[in-house]
C-alpha positions in Angstrom: 1.8 -17.4 18.1 0.2 -16.0 15.0 1.4 -18.9 12.9 -0.1 -21.4 15.3 -3.4 -19.5 15.5 -3.6 -19.3 11.7 -2.8 -23.0 11.5 -5.7 -23.7 13.8 -8.1 -21.7 11.6 -7.1 -23.8 8.6 -7.4 -27.1 10.6 -10.8 -26.0 11.8 -12.0 -25.4 8.2 -10.8 -28.8 7.0 -12.0 -30.8 10.0 -15.3 -29.1 11.0 -16.6 -26.4 8.8 -16.3 -28.0 5.3 -17.4 -31.5 6.5 -20.4 -29.8 8.2 -21.3 -27.9 5.1 -21.0 -30.9 2.9 -24.2 -32.3 4.5 -26.4 -29.3 3.8 -28.5 -28.4 0.8 -27.1 -26.1 -1.9 -28.9 -22.9 -0.7 -27.7 -23.4 2.9 -24.2 -24.2 1.7 -23.9 -21.0 -0.5 -25.4 -18.7 2.1 -23.3 -20.1 4.9 -20.1 -20.2 2.9 -20.6 -16.6 1.8 -21.3 -15.5 5.4 -18.2 -17.4 6.7 -16.0 -15.9 3.9 -17.3 -12.4 4.7 -16.7 -12.9 8.5 -13.1 -14.2 8.1 -12.2 -11.2 6.0 -11.5 -9.0 9.0 -8.6 -7.0 10.3 -7.9 -9.2 13.2 -7.6 -12.4 11.2 -6.1 -11.0 8.0 -3.9 -8.3 9.5 -2.7 -9.7 12.8 -3.0 -13.4 12.1 -2.6 -14.3 8.5 -0.3 -11.4 7.3 1.1 -10.9 10.7 2.5 -14.5 10.8 4.3 -13.8 7.6 5.7 -10.5 8.7 6.7 -11.7 12.2 8.4 -14.8 10.7 10.3 -12.6 8.2 11.3 -10.3 11.0 12.6 -13.3 13.0 14.8 -14.3 10.0 16.3 -10.8 10.0 16.9 -10.8 13.7 18.6 -14.2 13.7 21.3 -13.7 11.1 24.2 -13.6 13.5 26.5 -16.7 13.6 25.4 -17.8 17.1 21.8 -17.7 15.9 22.4 -20.0 12.8 20.7 -23.1 14.3 17.5 -21.2 15.1 17.7 -19.3 11.8 17.6 -22.5 9.8 14.3 -23.5 11.5 12.9 -20.0 11.2 13.8 -20.0 7.5 12.1 -23.3 7.0 9.0 -21.9 8.8 9.0 -19.0 6.4 9.2 -21.3 3.4 6.2 -23.4 4.6 4.2 -20.3 5.4 5.0 -18.8 2.0 3.5 -22.0 0.6 0.3 -21.1 2.5 0.2 -17.8 0.7 0.8 -19.4 -2.7 -2.0 -21.9 -2.1 -4.4 -19.2 -0.8 -3.9 -16.9 -3.8 -3.6 -19.5 -6.5 -6.4 -21.9 -5.3 -8.6 -20.5 -2.6 -9.1 -16.9 -3.6 -10.2 -17.8 -7.2 -12.6 -20.5 -5.8 -13.9 -18.2 -3.1 -14.4 -15.4 -5.7 -16.6 -17.8 -7.7 -19.0 -18.2 -4.8 -18.8 -14.6 -3.8 -19.7 -13.4 -7.3 -22.7 -15.7 -7.3 -24.5 -13.1 -5.1 -27.8 -14.4 -4.0 -29.0 -16.9 -6.6 -32.8 -16.8 -7.0 -33.4 -20.4 -7.9 -32.4 -23.8 -6.6 -30.5 -24.4 -9.8 -28.6 -21.1 -9.2 -27.5 -22.3 -5.8 -26.5 -25.7 -7.1 -24.4 -24.0 -9.9 -22.8 -21.6 -7.3 -21.9 -24.5 -5.1 -20.5 -26.5 -8.0 -18.2 -23.6 -9.0 -16.6 -23.8 -5.6 -15.4 -27.4 -6.1 -15.6 -28.5 -2.4 -13.3 -31.5 -2.8 -10.5 -29.4 -4.3 -11.1 -26.5 -1.9 -10.9 -28.8 1.2 -7.9 -30.9 -0.1 -5.9 -27.7 -0.7 -7.0 -26.3 2.6 -5.7 -29.4 4.3 -2.4 -28.8 2.6 -2.5 -25.2 4.0 -3.3 -26.6 7.4 -0.4 -29.0 7.3 2.1 -26.4 5.9 1.1 -23.8 8.5 1.3 -26.4 11.3 4.8 -27.5 10.1 5.7 -23.8 10.1 4.5 -23.4 13.6 6.4 -26.5 14.6 9.6 -25.1 13.1 9.1 -21.9 14.9 8.5 -23.7 18.2 11.7 -25.7 17.7 13.6 -22.5 16.8 12.4 -21.0 20.1 13.6 -24.1 22.0 17.1 -23.9 20.6 17.3 -20.1 20.5 20.5 -18.7 22.1 20.8 -15.2 23.5 23.9 -13.2 22.4 26.9 -14.5 24.5 25.0 -17.7 25.6 27.1 -20.8 24.9 24.5 -23.5 25.3 20.8 -23.7 24.4 18.3 -22.9 27.1 16.2 -25.8 28.4 
């Protein structure tokens, strides 16, 4: 569930938030982006959703190592790889770009707001966020399929 919820957040940013912000002036963009960035940095999203998805998927890998669980394990492992890609993109692309706009503070001129906005590189941010959205959605799909083919210990056929 946490993987699916996190995927939804990334899809929302790529399909609604960033396109909506692209149409506003520089001052509005910077102030809104800083507010959104601050709001998303909360224990529920970061702890339960974002990091929780990684931990729960890793735990699922550990719990499905028995021979009868191998079919599900392959899909859970694939989900873990795709979700790790989300982390790599976040910390190599998004966090540095977000820090640029965070560190801009509250520019006091229109030129300052324009410079802060330019440092974010909206096109790159959105493109890589779309990759995060796709990777986390694929991870969620893999976990969903793993659940569909999951076998309980002693069960000889998959549940349907």
